[in-house]
N, C-alpha and C positions, 0 to 999 in steps of 0.2 A: 504493500500500500504506500509506503514511504517513497519507493522508487517511482511509482506512478505519479505521485504528487510532484516530485522533483522534475519529471519529464514534462508535466503540464506547465510548471513554472518556466522551464527553459524555453518551451515552445512559445509561451506568451511573450517572454522577453524578446525572442527572435522576431516575432511578428511586429512588436513595437519598433524595433530597430529598422526593419524593412520599411515600415510606414514613414518614419522620420527621414530615412534616406531618400525615399521617393519624393517626399514633400520638399526637401532641400534641393534636390536635383531639378524639380519642376520650377521652383522659385528662381534658381540661378539661370535656367533656360529662358524663363519669361523676362528676367531683367536684361539678359543679353539681347533678346529680340527687341525689347522696347528701346534700348539705347542704340541699336544698330551695330553693336560690336560683334564681330565674328569670333567665335570660340574656336581656337586651334588646339589640336591635341598636343600634349607635352611630349617633347623628344628627349629621351634619356641619353642618347648618343647620336653622333653625326652619321647619317646614312650616306657617307661618301667613301668609296673604295678606290684603290688604285686601278688604273685601266689594265696594267700588265704587271703580273707578279713574277714573271720569268726574268727580270733584270734585263729585258730587251735582248735576250739571247746571249748576253755576256757572262762568262764564267767568273765566279768569285775569285778563283785562283789566278785568273788572268788579270783581274783588277788589282789584286794584291801584288802581283809581279810588276805591273806597271807603276804602282805606288812606290815599291822598293827601288825600281830602276830610276824613278824620278828623284828620290832622295839621294841615291848614290851619285847621280849626275850633278845635283846641286852641291854635294859635298866635294866632288872632284873639281868643280869650277871654283869653289871657295878655296880649295887647296892650291890650285894653280894661281889664283889671284894673290894668295899669301906668298907663294914662291916668287912671283914676279915683282910684287911691291908689298912688303909686309905691313907697312904703315898706312896703306890706302884705306879710306873709309868710304865704302860704296853703298851701304844699306843702313837704315835706321838701327838695326840690331848691332851694328859695329859701334855706333856712338853710345847706345844704351849699355852695351856690355862694358865699354871702357869706363863710363861714369859709375856703373855699378861696382866694378873692381876697384876704382879709386876710392869710393866710399867705404867699401869693405876693408881695404888696406888701412885707411885712416882710422877706422874704429878698432880694428884688430891690433893696430900698433899702439893704441892708447889715446887717440884723438889729440887734444891739445897738450898732452903729456908724453907724446911719442918721442923716441930717441933722436929723431932728426931735428926737433924744434931748437934745442939749445945750440948745437953746433952751427946750424944755418944762421941762427940769430947772431951768434958771435962773429960770423963772417960779414953780415950785413950791417949790424949796429955796433955802437961803442958802449961798453958797459958803464963807463963813467958818466955818460949822458942819459942812459936809460935805466930808470930804477927797476922796471919790470925784468930787465935782463939780469940785473944784479941779483934780484930775488931768485931768478931761475938758476943762476950759477951757484947759489947757496943751497939749492935743493928744495926751494919753496915754490909754490904755485903762484903764478901771476897771469892776469888776462893778457892776451896777445893783441897788438894793434891790428886794425882792419887791413892795413896795407900788407903786413906780414902774414896775416891769415890768407889773403889773396895769393901771395907768393907760395905759401905752403899748399894751397889748393892746386896751383899750376904744377908744382912738383909731384903731388900725389896723382894728379890727372895723367901726367907722363908715365908714372909708375903703373897706373891703371891700364893705359894703352899697351905697355909692355907685357903686363900680366895677361891681358885679354888676347893679344896676339900669340903669346906663348901657349896658353891653354888651348887656343884654337888650333895651333899646330899639333899639339898632343892629341886633340880630339878628331884628327883627320878632317878638319874643316867643318865640323858639325857645329853651327852657330847656336842651335837650340840648346845643346848640352852645355856649351860654354856660358850661355846666358843664364841657364838654370843654376849652374854652379856658382856664378857670380851672385845671384839672388840669395842662395843659401848662405854664402859667405857673408853677405851684407846683413842678413838677419842674425847670424851668429855673432857678428861684431857688435851689433846694437844690443843684443842680450848681454854680452860680456861687458860693455860699457855701463849698462844699467847696474850690473852686478858690482862693478868697481865703485860706483856712486853709493849704492846701498850699503856696502860693507865698509865704507870709509877708507878705501885704498888710495884715493886721490890725495895728492900732496896738499899740505896745508898752506894757506896764504901767510904772509908775514904777520898780519894782524892776529890770525888764529895761533900762529906759533908763539907770538909774544904773550898772548893770553894764557896759553898752556904753560909757558914758563912761569908766569906770575902765579898761577894756581898751584903749581908744584912747590914754589917757594912758600906760599902761604900755608899749604898743607904740611910741609916739613916743619914750619914754625909751630903750627898747631900740634903736630904729633910730638914735638919735643917737650911741649908744656902740658899737654892733656893726656897723652897715651903713655902708659907705663907697662913694663913686663909684669905678667901676672902668674907665671908658672903654668904647669900643665893643665890645671883645672880652670884657668881663667878663659873667658870668651866674651865677646861683645858683638852685638848685632850691627849690621850696616846702617839700620835706621838710627841707632843710638849715636854712631859716629857722625852721621849726617847732621843730626840735631845738635851735637856738641860742636861741630865745626861751624855751624851757623851762629851759635851763641858766642863762639870765640871771635868771629869776624862780624862786626856790626853791620857791614854793608850787605851781608848775605842773609840777615835774620828774616827778612820778609822778601817775597818775590818782587822784583822791580825791573824796569826796562834798562836802567843805567848799569846795573851789575847782574845780568841774568846768570843763573846757576841752577842746574837741576840736581836732584838727588842721585841720578845715574852718573853724572860727572863726578860727584863726590865719591861715589862707590869706586869709580875707575881710579881716582887718585889714591884711595885707601888701598886698593889691591896692588897698585904699583909700589906704594911705600912698603906694604907688607912683604912683597917679594924681595925688595932691597934689604929688608931686615933678616931674610933667610927663614921666615916662618912659612907654615903651610898656607896654601891658597884658601880663599874663602870657600866655605862649604856650600852645598846646594841650597841649604836653608838660609844662607846669608850670614853665617857666624864666622868671625875671625877668632882663632884660638891662640892662646899664649900672650894675649894683650888685654888690657882693660882701661877704662877711662878713669882718670884721676878726678874723682868728684870733689875732693877737698880743694882743688885748684880752680874749680868752676864757681865763680862768684854769682852766677845767675841761676844756679841749680838749687 
């Protein structure tokens, strides 16, 4: 009996759905007729097919052979052009490849800190008249003048042309391979340059070097008066050293634009001083062992 009741309910629901569907279809047809709009059937795909699927009687193997022969002919012509005149630029790929190799060599060599900058600058400029050249000769970083940057650009462009021609000869005249290799080298050079900047491997400027020297002297004075040996059981946390150093130097007690100093810089100073004392390096938790802060000498504690 229950099954018969369920069948009757399902049949009733089905009839109601058919009625609603017919009513909506009729209303839509009447609206389209009244407005004069022609109802077109929806197309799920384009009913367009190629006229000939037989590749016009040509064999795929023959097409492939022609393609290979064309590439070999182009490589042979490029090789002959290189042999006759290695420095000739006949196509846009030649110029693009040379510029790409020039940029790659510039970045891979260290950009503005590459080994050619200082020797060439000493030939062109006088150290006594150029402060930036004096800084360079002392191992510091200094911005290069625009004229000298243009000169270095011409030098590396010439190196890029030589590299492009050499790689092209090794690649049997295949310009695509040479250009792809230049692009990969350029990307690698850019990644290496970003890594140098992020890791702090770039040389410091004179202002940065003088500031580092001043901070080292100030921390050495602080360590002489505030840090004392404490035996094997003594330890001090890096945050305590940073706080004590700020209390010792009044200009660093609060953050200001005139004397900016972060706790990370104080930690770097503390680790360098600790290594000079022959102690163990800072632990992963940030503790220095074998030393402690002399609280009795701290008037502000």
